[in-house]
C-alpha positions in Angstrom: -47.0 3.5 -106.4 -44.2 6.1 -105.3 -46.9 8.5 -104.2 -48.2 5.9 -101.7 -44.7 5.4 -100.2 -44.8 5.6 -96.3 -41.4 6.6 -94.7 -41.5 6.2 -91.1 -40.4 9.0 -89.0 -37.8 8.1 -86.1 -39.3 8.1 -82.7 -38.3 11.2 -80.3 -35.5 10.0 -78.0 -36.4 10.4 -74.3 -33.1 11.1 -72.5 -32.5 8.5 -70.0 -29.4 7.7 -67.3 -28.0 4.4 -67.7 -27.2 4.2 -63.9 -30.3 3.5 -62.0 -30.4 5.8 -58.8 -34.0 4.1 -57.4 -33.6 2.3 -54.0 -32.2 2.5 -50.4 -28.8 3.7 -49.1 -26.9 3.9 -46.1 -23.4 5.4 -45.5 -21.0 7.8 -43.4 -19.7 11.0 -43.9 -17.1 13.6 -42.3 -16.9 17.6 -42.7 -16.0 20.8 -41.0 -18.4 23.4 -39.9 -18.1 27.2 -39.0 -20.9 29.7 -38.3 -22.1 32.5 -36.0 -23.7 31.9 -32.3 -25.6 34.9 -30.7 -25.8 35.1 -26.8 -28.2 37.5 -25.4 -28.1 38.2 -21.9 -29.7 41.1 -20.2 -30.4 42.5 -23.8 -26.6 42.8 -24.2 -26.4 40.6 -27.3 -22.7 39.1 -28.2 -22.0 37.5 -31.2 -19.0 35.0 -31.8 -17.6 32.4 -34.1 -18.0 28.8 -33.8 -16.4 26.2 -35.7 -15.5 22.4 -35.4 -15.9 19.1 -37.0 -18.6 16.7 -37.8 -18.5 12.7 -38.2 -22.0 11.2 -38.8 -24.0 8.3 -40.6 -27.1 8.8 -43.1 -29.7 6.7 -44.8 -32.1 7.7 -47.3 -34.1 6.5 -50.4 -34.5 7.7 -53.9 -36.8 7.1 -56.8 -35.6 8.1 -60.4 -37.9 9.2 -63.0 -36.1 9.3 -66.6 -33.4 11.8 -65.4 -34.9 13.1 -62.6 -34.2 11.7 -59.1 -36.4 12.4 -55.8 -35.6 11.1 -52.5 -35.4 11.8 -48.6 -32.4 11.2 -46.3 -32.2 11.4 -42.6 -28.7 12.0 -41.0 -27.2 12.1 -37.6 -23.4 13.4 -36.6 -21.2 13.7 -33.8 -19.6 17.4 -33.5 -17.2 19.3 -31.6 -18.4 22.6 -32.8 -17.6 25.6 -30.3 -17.3 29.2 -29.9 -14.7 28.7 -27.3 -11.8 30.2 -28.9 -13.9 33.4 -30.0 -15.7 34.3 -26.7 -14.2 38.1 -25.7 -17.0 39.7 -24.0 -15.8 38.9 -20.6 -18.5 37.9 -18.1 -21.7 38.7 -20.2 -21.7 35.8 -22.4 -21.4 32.3 -22.7 -19.8 29.2 -24.2 -21.8 27.1 -26.7 -20.9 23.4 -27.3 -22.6 21.6 -30.2 -22.4 18.1 -29.6 -24.4 16.5 -32.3 -26.6 17.7 -35.2 -29.2 15.6 -37.1 -31.6 16.4 -39.8 -34.7 14.8 -41.8 -34.5 16.3 -45.6 -36.0 16.1 -48.9 -33.5 15.7 -52.0 -34.3 16.6 -55.8 -31.7 16.3 -58.5 -30.8 15.4 -62.1 -28.7 12.5 -63.2 -26.2 12.3 -66.0 -25.7 8.8 -65.9 -23.3 7.9 -62.9 -23.4 11.8 -62.0 -25.9 13.1 -59.8 -26.6 16.8 -59.0 -28.8 17.4 -56.1 -30.5 20.1 -53.7 -31.7 19.2 -50.5 -33.6 21.1 -47.6 -35.5 20.0 -44.5 -35.7 20.1 -40.7 -32.8 20.0 -38.1 -32.0 19.5 -34.6 -28.9 20.0 -32.5 -27.8 19.0 -29.0 -25.9 21.9 -27.2 -24.2 22.3 -23.6 -24.3 26.1 -22.8 -22.1 27.4 -20.1 -23.1 30.7 -18.7 -20.0 32.8 -17.8 -21.3 35.5 -15.7 -22.5 32.7 -13.2 -19.9 31.1 -10.9 -18.9 28.6 -10.7 -19.9 28.4 -14.5 -22.8 26.0 -14.3 -23.8 24.4 -17.6 -27.2 23.5 -19.0 -28.1 21.6 -22.0 -30.9 21.7 -24.4 -31.9 20.4 -28.2 -32.3 23.6 -30.6 -34.8 23.3 -33.7 -34.5 24.7 -36.8 -34.0 24.1 -40.9 -31.2 23.4 -43.5 -30.9 23.7 -46.8 -27.7 22.8 -49.3 -26.7 21.2 -52.7 -24.1 18.7 -53.7 -23.0 16.0 -56.4 -22.8 12.2 -55.9 -20.7 10.0 -58.1 -21.6 6.3 -58.6 -18.1 4.7 -58.2 -19.5 0.9 -58.5 -22.9 -0.6 -59.0 -23.3 -0.3 -55.1 -21.1 2.5 -53.8 -21.4 6.3 -54.2 -19.4 9.0 -53.3 -20.4 12.5 -52.3 -19.6 16.1 -51.3 -22.0 18.3 -50.2 -22.6 22.1 -48.8 -25.3 22.9 -46.3 -26.5 25.7 -44.3 -28.4 25.4 -41.0 -30.1 27.8 -39.0 -31.1 27.0 -35.3 -33.8 28.6 -33.2 -33.4 30.4 -30.1 -33.3 28.6 -26.6 -33.4 30.5 -23.4 -31.3 28.9 -21.0 -32.0 30.2 -17.4 -28.8 30.2 -15.1 -29.3 33.0 -12.9 -30.1 35.3 -15.4 -32.0 34.3 -18.8 -29.8 33.8 -21.7 -31.1 33.7 -25.1 -28.9 31.5 -27.4 -29.2 30.9 -31.0 -26.6 29.8 -33.9 -26.1 29.1 -37.6 -23.7 27.1 -39.3 -22.2 26.5 -43.0 -20.8 22.9 -43.3 -19.1 21.0 -46.1 -19.2 17.3 -45.8 -17.5 14.4 -47.9 -19.1 10.7 -47.5 -19.7 7.4 -49.2 -23.0 5.6 -49.7 -24.1 2.0 -50.2 -26.8 1.1 -52.2 -29.1 -1.8 -51.9 
């Protein structure tokens, strides 16, 4: 009978996250930004630094598969980002004021119970007021720049319904030509750091 003894092998344990990140959420965030602005009037390019703050809202949805989390998130932020303090080229340049930034991104991450590490990337847009300094009396035009964004971050579940997150994101916005007397080609990029809270449904 000993020869027929059957010993059950323990089943392999698949790691899972005790906290479930699946579902919808809304939230708000604040942060800072710094980047480079390129203004090219009459083939005389000038580069300056833009800095400012962001204050925004976000909404998204996650789906969790074991420890992997996939999701989509959209956000829009008011901003006061400008290159006003770094314009040194005299007349042949311009002021760039970024009034708002929005993005629609995918998210992918790994959950360690209440901690989610994630990467994110997608499309972005920004509303800009451009003031041409070489035309008096300094007229201003408004337009929308489109581009892309990518970043990474960490989100921590504080309670069953509330999480806190910190995120770095890089934005690259394409060129727009502002025709004020002479055509000025304007493009810019931004490095942003954000902190926020989400409410999960």
